[in-house]
C-alpha positions in Angstrom: 0.0 -0.1 0.2 1.0 3.8 -0.5 3.7 5.0 2.1 0.9 7.9 2.7 -1.6 5.6 4.5 1.1 5.4 8.1 -2.2 7.4 9.5 -5.0 5.8 8.0 -7.3 4.5 10.8 -10.0 1.2 10.5 -12.7 3.9 11.0 -11.9 6.0 8.3 -11.6 3.4 5.8 -15.0 1.9 7.0 -16.4 6.4 6.7 -14.9 6.1 3.3 -16.6 2.9 2.4 -19.8 3.9 3.8 -20.1 6.9 1.7 -18.8 4.5 -1.4 -21.9 2.3 -1.2 -24.4 5.3 -0.8 -23.2 6.7 -4.0 -23.2 3.5 -5.5 -26.6 2.8 -4.3 -27.8 6.5 -5.8 -25.8 6.2 -8.7 -27.5 3.0 -9.9 -30.8 3.8 -9.1 -31.7 0.8 -6.8 -30.2 -1.3 -3.9 -31.0 -5.2 -5.5 -27.7 -6.9 -6.2 -26.4 -7.8 -9.9 -26.0 -11.0 -10.8 -22.2 -11.0 -11.8 -20.5 -13.0 -14.3 -17.2 -15.1 -13.8 -13.8 -14.0 -13.5 -11.7 -13.8 -16.3 -8.5 -14.0 -15.7 -6.1 -11.2 -17.2 -3.0 -12.2 -18.6 -0.3 -9.3 -19.4 1.9 -8.7 -21.4 0.2 -10.2 -24.5 2.2 -12.9 -26.7 5.2 -11.5 -28.4 3.9 -12.2 -32.1 7.5 -11.5 -33.7 8.7 -14.6 -31.6 6.7 -16.3 -34.1 8.2 -15.1 -37.0 11.5 -15.0 -35.5 12.4 -11.4 -35.6 15.9 -11.1 -34.9 17.4 -8.0 -32.4 19.1 -6.8 -35.4 15.8 -6.2 -37.0 14.2 -3.3 -35.0 15.9 -0.3 -36.6 13.0 1.0 -37.2 10.9 4.2 -35.1 7.2 5.6 -34.9 5.1 6.7 -32.7 1.8 4.5 -31.1 -1.0 7.4 -30.6 -3.7 6.0 -28.3 -5.8 7.3 -25.3 -5.1 10.9 -26.8 -1.5 10.3 -25.8 1.9 9.5 -27.6 4.2 6.6 -26.8 7.5 5.5 -28.7 7.5 2.5 -31.2 10.3 -0.1 -32.3 9.8 -1.0 -36.0 11.2 -4.1 -37.7 10.7 -4.7 -41.2 11.1 -8.0 -42.3 9.9 -10.6 -45.3 7.0 -11.1 -43.3 5.2 -7.7 -42.6 6.0 -4.8 -40.3 6.3 -5.5 -36.7 5.9 -2.7 -34.0 7.3 -2.9 -30.6 6.0 -0.6 -27.8 8.3 -1.0 -24.9 5.9 1.3 -22.4 3.0 -1.5 -22.6 4.8 -4.6 -23.3 3.0 -5.3 -26.3 3.4 -6.1 -30.1 1.9 -6.1 -33.4 2.1 -7.2 -36.6 0.6 -5.6 -40.2 0.9 -5.4 -43.6 2.1 -1.8 -43.6 2.9 0.9 -41.4 -0.7 1.9 -40.7 -2.2 -1.6 -40.4 0.6 -2.8 -38.0 -0.4 0.6 -35.8 -3.7 -0.3 -35.7 -3.1 -3.8 -34.4 -1.0 -2.2 -32.2 -4.2 0.6 -30.7 -6.3 -2.8 -30.6 -3.6 -4.5 -28.5 -2.8 -2.3 -26.1 -6.8 -1.7 -25.4 -7.6 -4.6 -22.8 -4.6 -2.8 -20.6 -6.5 0.5 -20.9 -10.2 -0.6 -20.7 -8.7 -2.2 -17.5 -7.2 0.7 -16.2 -9.9 2.6 -17.3 -12.2 0.2 -15.0 -9.9 0.6 -11.5 -10.3 4.7 -12.1 -14.0 4.2 -12.1 -14.4 1.9 -9.2 -12.1 4.4 -6.8 -12.7 7.4 -8.6 -10.0 8.8 -10.5 -10.4 11.2 -13.7 -8.0 9.3 -15.5 -6.7 5.8 -16.6 -4.9 4.3 -13.5 -1.3 3.5 -14.6 0.1 2.4 -11.2 0.0 -0.9 -9.2 -2.4 -1.7 -7.0 -0.5 -2.6 -4.7 0.0 1.4 -4.3 -3.7 1.9 -4.1 -4.4 3.5 -0.2 -6.9 1.4 2.0 -9.9 3.3 1.0 -9.6 2.4 -2.5 -8.6 -1.3 -2.4 -11.4 -1.8 -0.6 -13.8 -0.2 -3.4 -12.2 -2.3 -5.9 -13.6 -5.1 -4.2 -16.9 -3.9 -5.4 -15.5 -4.2 -9.2 -17.6 -5.8 -11.6 -14.1 -6.7 -13.0 -13.6 -9.4 -10.9 -10.5 -10.1 -11.7 -9.8 -6.5 -10.5 -11.6 -7.1 -7.5 -9.7 -10.5 -7.1 -6.0 -8.4 -7.1 -7.5 -6.0 -4.6 -8.3 -9.2 -2.5 -4.8 -10.7 -2.9 -3.2 -7.2 -1.9 -5.9 -6.9 1.1 -4.8 -10.4 2.2 -1.0 -9.2 2.6 -1.9 -7.0 5.2 -4.5 -8.9 7.6 -2.5 -8.3 10.4 -3.0 -4.8 10.5 -6.0 -5.4 11.4 -6.7 -2.0 9.2 -9.4 -3.8 6.6 -10.9 -6.1 9.4 -14.0 -3.5 9.9 -14.7 -2.7 6.8 -14.6 -6.3 5.8 -17.2 -7.1 8.1 -19.1 -3.8 7.1 -19.2 -5.1 3.7 -20.7 -9.0 4.9 -23.4 -6.4 6.1 -23.9 -4.9 2.9 -27.7 -4.5 1.6 -27.2 -1.3 -0.5 -24.4 -2.0 -3.7 -25.4 -4.0 -6.8 -22.2 -5.2 -6.8 -21.7 -6.2 -3.5 -21.8 -10.0 -4.2 -18.3 -9.5 -5.8 -17.0 -7.9 -2.5 -19.0 -10.5 -0.2 -16.9 -13.5 -2.0 -13.7 -11.9 -1.8 -14.2 -11.0 1.9 -15.3 -14.4 2.5 -12.6 -16.0 1.0 -9.8 -13.9 3.0 -12.0 -15.2 6.1 -10.8 -18.3 5.6 -8.0 -17.4 7.1 -10.0 -15.1 9.5 -7.5 -15.4 13.0 -5.2 -13.3 10.8 -8.0 -10.5 10.3 -9.0 -11.3 13.7 -7.0 -11.9 16.1 -9.1 -11.2 19.4 -12.2 -13.5 20.3 -14.4 -10.7 20.2 -13.0 -9.9 16.5 -14.1 -13.2 15.8 -17.5 -13.5 17.3 -18.3 -10.2 15.5 -17.0 -11.8 12.1 -18.9 -15.3 12.8 -22.3 -13.7 13.7 -21.2 -11.3 10.0 -20.9 -14.8 8.0 -24.1 -16.5 10.3 -26.4 -13.4 9.4 -25.3 -13.6 5.9 -26.4 -16.7 5.4 -29.2 -16.9 7.3 -31.1 -14.0 5.4 -29.3 -15.1 1.9 -31.6 -13.5 -1.1 -29.3 -15.5 -3.4 -26.4 -17.2 -4.1 -24.8 -15.1 -6.6 -21.2 -15.3 -7.1 -21.2 -18.5 -4.8 -21.0 -16.2 -2.1 -23.5 -18.0 0.3 -21.9 -21.9 -0.9 -18.8 -19.8 0.4 -20.0 -18.4 3.5 -20.9 -21.9 4.6 -17.5 -23.7 3.8 -16.1 -20.4 5.5 -17.3 -21.4 9.0 -17.7 -25.5 8.5 -14.4 -26.1 6.7 -12.2 -23.2 8.0 -13.2 -21.6 11.6 -14.8 -24.9 12.3 -15.2 -24.1 16.0 -17.5 -23.8 18.7 -19.2 -20.9 17.8 -19.3 -21.6 14.4 -21.1 -24.6 14.6 -23.9 -22.8 16.7 -23.9 -20.2 14.0 -24.4 -23.4 11.0 -26.9 -25.3 12.9 -29.2 -21.9 13.4 -28.5 -22.0 9.7 -29.6 -24.9 9.1 -33.5 -23.6 9.9 -32.7 -20.3 8.0 -35.3 -18.7 6.3 -33.4 -18.5 2.9 -33.5 -21.9 1.0 -30.3 -20.4 -0.3 -28.6 -20.1 3.2 -29.9 -23.5 4.3 -28.4 -25.4 1.5 -25.0 -23.8 2.3 -25.5 -24.8 6.0 -26.6 -28.4 5.2 -23.3 -28.6 2.8 -21.4 -27.1 5.1 -22.4 -29.4 8.1 -20.3 -31.8 6.3 -17.0 -30.0 6.6 -17.7 -29.2 9.9 -18.3 -33.0 11.1 -14.8 -33.7 9.6 -13.3 -30.9 11.9 -15.4 -31.0 14.7 -15.8 -34.5 15.1 -17.6 -33.9 18.6 -20.5 -32.6 17.6 -21.8 -35.1 15.3 -24.6 -35.6 18.0 -25.3 -32.6 17.3 -25.3 -32.0 13.7 -27.1 -35.3 13.0 -30.6 -34.5 15.0 -30.2 -31.3 12.7 -30.1 -32.4 9.4 -32.5 -35.6 10.2 -35.3 -32.7 11.4 -34.1 -30.7 8.0 -34.6 -33.9 6.1 -38.1 -34.3 7.5 -39.3 -30.6 7.7 -37.6 -28.9 5.1 -40.4 -26.8 3.1 -37.7 -27.3 -0.3 -38.1 -31.3 -1.4 -34.1 -31.0 -2.7 -33.2 -29.8 0.7 -35.3 -32.3 2.5 -33.2 -35.1 0.2 -30.0 -33.7 0.4 -30.4 -33.0 4.1 -30.7 -36.6 4.2 -28.1 -38.1 2.1 -25.8 -35.6 3.7 -26.6 -37.0 7.4 -26.1 -40.1 5.8 -23.0 -39.8 4.7 -21.5 -38.2 7.6 -23.3 -41.0 10.0 -20.9 -43.8 7.5 -17.8 -41.9 7.7 -17.8 -41.0 3.9 -14.8 -39.2 2.3 -17.1 -37.0 0.2 -20.5 -36.1 -0.1 -23.4 -35.7 -2.6 -23.4 -32.8 -4.3 -25.7 -30.2 -3.8 -28.8 -29.3 -5.7 -29.8 -26.8 -8.1 -33.0 -24.6 -7.9 -34.9 -24.1 -11.1 -34.5 -20.6 -11.0 -30.9 -20.8 -11.0 -31.0 -22.4 -14.2 
């Protein structure tokens, strides 16, 4: 993170996040959660086309200027029997064309995905121009904002950076706040990122009180989940049952087996399998909860799921039944 963050406090990060969420909800005109697309990993730099044609170092004798996004960038040019090659070392990109003009057009096309990514970062963190720096150089508040980015690969990169600063406790209150967010339309992306971070909850929540607050936030997220966008509700159950896996998490998860949310109940039923693996002493509590769900859950699919999950736990299976998919998720 930027060296200018020494005076930043967890409270300030939360306050900045609150303003950001309210502005996003106002701009969207709705607080309904959007269903995000899948993460598409961003790989840069792209493949160097000159390597396919064995262009030699000595071939790069020409010079040109790439005009892109209102600015000029130097380009090295190699004119060969296989066409004209251009290399812009500013962005580590290359292109090939039949003519100089064609090559420059291809070069602009090649660099555009990077520009689009940089514009997306700027849009989320509130900068007027394309952000050309490193994500690790952003402020804590900017990193937290990026967790909401519609480009899930950008959000994931911010998550990775936040993870490296877990022990600072600078982000913990903001992460809990994100789990309780019910206003930002892109909150499922951010919530998935938070849940992934909370797989190592002790690093972010070293004290019992901090951990209790985080567990309650995860429990409430599961209990009232109106959807399972980004597989966030599923992930929440995995956090409690497969990663935190203590008695407090167990109590929260067993409550969620009776949650009003069908997505929450599905998540909790699945997570009970992992809870039984990590806390075998709680099996006498887990099995009755699953058997009750098998008898009384209003969803026929979940009744069958709970029955089979109880059977899998009872016979100490090494794997469990695949969770059902609801009709509205098809």
